[in-house]
C-alpha positions in Angstrom: 25.6 -14.6 146.3 23.7 -16.9 148.0 24.2 -20.8 148.4 23.9 -23.7 150.9 26.8 -22.7 153.1 26.3 -22.0 156.0 28.8 -19.0 156.9 28.5 -15.4 155.8 32.2 -14.2 154.1 33.1 -11.3 152.2 36.3 -10.5 150.0 37.8 -8.3 148.1 39.7 -9.5 145.1 42.8 -8.0 143.6 40.9 -5.4 141.3 38.8 -4.0 144.3 36.3 -6.2 143.6 33.8 -6.8 146.8 31.6 -10.3 147.1 29.5 -11.4 149.6 28.9 -14.9 150.1 25.7 -15.8 152.3 23.4 -19.0 153.4 20.2 -19.4 151.5 18.2 -18.3 154.8 20.8 -15.2 155.9 18.5 -11.9 155.9 19.1 -9.0 153.9 19.0 -6.7 157.1 21.7 -9.1 158.6 24.0 -9.0 155.7 23.9 -4.5 155.3 24.7 -4.9 159.3 27.6 -7.3 158.6 28.8 -5.2 155.8 28.6 -2.0 157.8 30.6 -3.3 160.6 33.4 -4.7 158.2 33.1 -1.6 156.1 36.7 -0.6 157.6 38.4 -3.5 156.7 36.4 -3.5 153.1 38.3 0.1 152.4 41.4 -0.7 153.5 41.4 -3.6 150.9 39.9 -1.7 148.1 42.8 1.2 148.7 45.2 -1.5 148.1 44.2 -2.7 144.8 43.7 0.3 143.7 48.0 0.9 144.7 48.5 -1.8 142.1 47.9 1.1 139.2 47.2 -1.5 136.6 43.6 -1.1 134.5 42.6 -4.3 133.0 41.5 -3.9 129.2 38.2 -4.8 128.1 36.7 -5.8 125.2 37.2 -2.3 123.8 40.9 -1.6 123.6 41.1 1.9 121.6 42.1 4.1 124.2 43.7 1.3 126.7 46.4 2.6 128.5 49.6 0.1 129.7 53.2 0.1 129.9 55.3 -0.9 127.9 59.2 -1.2 129.8 58.1 1.0 132.3 56.3 3.7 130.3 52.5 4.4 129.7 51.4 4.0 126.6 47.8 3.8 124.6 46.6 2.0 122.1 44.7 3.3 119.3 43.0 1.1 116.5 42.9 2.1 112.6 41.8 0.6 109.3 45.8 -0.3 108.2 47.4 -3.8 107.8 50.6 -3.7 110.5 51.3 -2.3 114.1 53.3 0.8 114.4 54.9 2.1 117.1 55.3 6.1 117.6 58.0 6.5 119.9 57.3 10.1 120.6 53.8 9.7 121.8 53.7 6.5 123.1 51.6 5.2 121.1 50.2 2.0 119.8 48.8 1.8 116.2 47.0 -1.6 116.2 44.7 -2.8 113.0 41.2 -3.3 114.3 41.4 -6.8 112.8 42.3 -9.6 115.0 43.6 -6.3 117.5 44.1 -8.7 120.7 45.8 -11.7 119.1 47.9 -9.5 117.0 49.3 -7.5 119.8 50.0 -10.5 121.6 52.2 -11.4 119.0 54.0 -8.7 118.1 54.3 -8.0 122.2 56.3 -11.3 122.3 58.1 -10.7 119.2 59.2 -7.2 120.6 59.7 -8.8 124.2 62.0 -11.9 122.5 64.3 -9.6 120.8 65.0 -6.7 123.7 65.2 -10.1 126.4 67.6 -11.8 124.2 70.0 -8.7 124.1 69.6 -8.3 127.3 70.8 -11.5 128.2 73.6 -12.0 125.5 75.0 -8.7 127.4 74.3 -10.1 131.0 76.0 -13.8 130.2 79.1 -12.0 129.5 79.6 -9.8 132.3 78.8 -12.7 134.2 81.1 -15.2 132.6 78.0 -18.0 132.0 76.2 -18.6 128.9 72.5 -20.4 127.6 71.7 -22.5 125.0 68.7 -20.7 124.5 66.1 -18.1 125.0 62.0 -18.6 124.3 59.3 -16.3 125.4 56.0 -17.9 126.9 53.0 -16.4 127.9 53.1 -17.3 131.4 50.9 -15.9 134.4 52.4 -17.2 137.5 56.2 -16.6 136.7 58.6 -14.0 135.2 60.8 -15.9 134.2 62.7 -19.8 134.7 65.7 -21.3 133.9 65.7 -25.3 132.9 67.7 -27.6 133.9 70.1 -27.3 131.1 70.4 -23.5 131.4 67.8 -22.4 129.2 65.6 -19.4 129.6 62.1 -18.5 129.4 60.7 -15.5 130.3 56.8 -14.6 130.0 56.2 -12.2 127.7 54.5 -9.6 129.7 58.1 -8.5 131.9 58.3 -6.2 128.6 55.7 -4.0 130.9 58.4 -3.7 132.7 61.0 -1.0 133.8 64.2 -1.8 131.7 66.1 -1.7 135.0 63.1 -4.4 136.4 63.6 -6.3 133.2 67.6 -6.5 133.3 66.9 -8.4 137.3 64.8 -10.7 136.3 67.5 -11.9 133.5 70.6 -11.5 135.7 68.4 -13.7 138.5 67.5 -16.4 136.2 71.0 -16.8 134.6 72.6 -16.7 138.0 70.6 -20.1 138.5 72.9 -21.3 135.6 75.5 -21.4 138.5 73.3 -21.9 141.5 69.8 -24.0 141.1 68.4 -22.8 144.3 68.1 -19.6 146.1 70.7 -20.1 148.6 72.6 -17.3 149.9 75.0 -17.7 147.5 72.6 -17.1 145.1 71.4 -14.3 146.1 74.8 -13.0 146.6 75.2 -13.6 142.6 72.4 -11.3 142.2 73.5 -8.7 144.5 76.9 -8.4 143.1 75.4 -7.6 139.0 71.9 -5.6 140.5 72.9 -4.3 144.3 69.2 -2.6 144.7 67.6 -6.3 143.4 65.2 -6.3 146.5 63.6 -2.8 145.4 63.3 -4.3 141.6 61.6 -7.5 143.4 59.8 -5.3 145.2 58.5 -3.4 142.1 57.0 -7.0 140.6 55.4 -7.9 143.9 53.4 -4.5 143.7 52.3 -4.3 140.1 51.9 -8.3 140.1 48.4 -7.7 138.2 50.5 -6.9 135.3 50.3 -11.4 134.6 46.5 -10.4 133.7 47.0 -7.7 131.2 46.3 -9.3 127.5 
């Protein structure tokens, strides 16, 4: 990618794609030498991107594999009129018409049902309550707790294993006691999810899931 910039640079994005930015007058031979010099760094960055194990869906959804509650499932487009899930094979049978839009609606519906059940149970255990729970399409936060205690979760949290979902719910419920991330807040989280650090690390490692649908 050439422009009026003055310096030569390169970057590797979260999916392992390499981008080289060069001045208009930069010779191809100089760029090639620069890439050879940085080859070890490029390799490390690509390996790091590949460790997430997340592949984004393309235009063709049939055969796409993704996670549902930590389990790898596969999409199969068909000529039916409703979404069906085969628990035995982990297959989501998706009507071909308006497939992506319908899938997101199905994911949101199931996310709200599952998150609500966990939140009700955990709130009772923790001795707290919440006025409402909503599912949104946030791509920057897995969950949040508003000032009045209302809970909000990204439907994409549904891709995570049940134990990780549970951690996020507890995390947000803990905010009904503590409006910050103080030591008291984390002590509350740890009381109900002793291994919360491992759950948080999973979410960081799989952050690309925020881009799936």
